[in-house]
C-alpha positions as CSV (number, residue, x, y, z in Angstrom):
1,X,12.3,-59.2,65.8
2,X,9.8,-56.5,64.8
3,X,7.0,-57.5,62.4
4,X,5.8,-54.0,61.9
5,X,6.7,-51.7,59.0
6,X,8.5,-48.7,60.3
7,X,6.6,-45.5,59.3
8,X,9.0,-42.5,59.0
9,X,7.3,-40.1,61.4
10,X,10.6,-38.5,62.6
11,X,10.0,-35.6,60.3
12,X,6.6,-34.0,60.1
13,X,7.0,-33.4,56.4
14,X,7.5,-37.1,55.7
15,X,4.4,-37.8,57.7
16,X,2.4,-35.2,55.7
17,X,3.7,-36.7,52.4
18,X,2.7,-40.2,53.4
19,X,-0.7,-39.0,54.7
20,X,-1.3,-37.1,51.4
21,X,-0.3,-40.2,49.4
22,X,-2.7,-42.4,51.4
23,X,-5.5,-39.8,51.0
24,X,-4.9,-39.6,47.3
25,X,-5.0,-43.4,46.9
26,X,-8.3,-43.8,48.9
27,X,-10.0,-40.9,47.0
28,X,-9.0,-42.3,43.7
29,X,-10.3,-45.7,44.7
30,X,-13.6,-44.2,45.9
31,X,-14.1,-42.3,42.6
32,X,-13.5,-45.5,40.6
33,X,-15.9,-47.5,42.9
34,X,-18.7,-44.9,42.5
35,X,-18.3,-44.7,38.8
36,X,-18.4,-48.5,38.4
37,X,-21.4,-48.9,40.7
38,X,-23.3,-46.2,38.8
39,X,-22.6,-47.9,35.5
40,X,-23.8,-51.2,36.9
41,X,-27.0,-49.5,38.1
42,X,-27.6,-47.9,34.7
43,X,-27.1,-51.2,32.8
44,X,-29.3,-53.1,35.3
45,X,-32.1,-50.5,35.0
46,X,-31.8,-50.4,31.2
47,X,-32.3,-54.2,30.9
48,X,-35.3,-54.2,33.3
49,X,-36.8,-51.3,31.4
50,X,-36.4,-52.9,28.0
51,X,-37.9,-56.1,29.4
52,X,-41.0,-54.2,30.5
53,X,-41.3,-52.3,27.2
54,X,-41.3,-55.6,25.2
55,X,-44.6,-56.5,26.9
56,X,-47.5,-55.9,24.4
57,X,-50.2,-55.1,27.0
58,X,-48.5,-53.7,30.1
59,X,-50.5,-53.8,33.3
60,X,-50.8,-50.7,35.6
61,X,-48.2,-52.2,37.8
62,X,-45.8,-52.5,34.8
63,X,-46.5,-48.9,33.9
64,X,-45.7,-47.7,37.4
65,X,-42.6,-49.9,37.5
66,X,-41.5,-48.4,34.1
67,X,-42.0,-44.8,35.5
68,X,-40.0,-45.6,38.6
69,X,-37.2,-47.2,36.5
70,X,-37.1,-44.2,34.2
71,X,-36.8,-41.8,37.2
72,X,-34.1,-44.0,38.7
73,X,-32.2,-43.9,35.4
74,X,-32.5,-40.1,35.2
75,X,-31.2,-39.8,38.8
76,X,-28.3,-42.1,38.2
77,X,-27.2,-40.2,35.1
78,X,-27.6,-36.8,36.8
79,X,-25.7,-37.9,39.9
80,X,-22.8,-39.1,37.7
81,X,-22.4,-35.6,36.3
């Protein structure tokens, strides 16, 4: 009894087709993953930024954190394009 799935490598064209299909699936998955993680980063930064902006008297640390978050948001949006 063989427990392995037989891969049709008897013909090089079948191998190329399977390899291309596998490459397409992994590339599609990576694009979806990057898009999803960028959206999560944008939402997280937007919530933190709004929380800091609600403060009436922000400290210098809050101002610096707000500048860093704005830059991080700009980078995430530019990288998505």
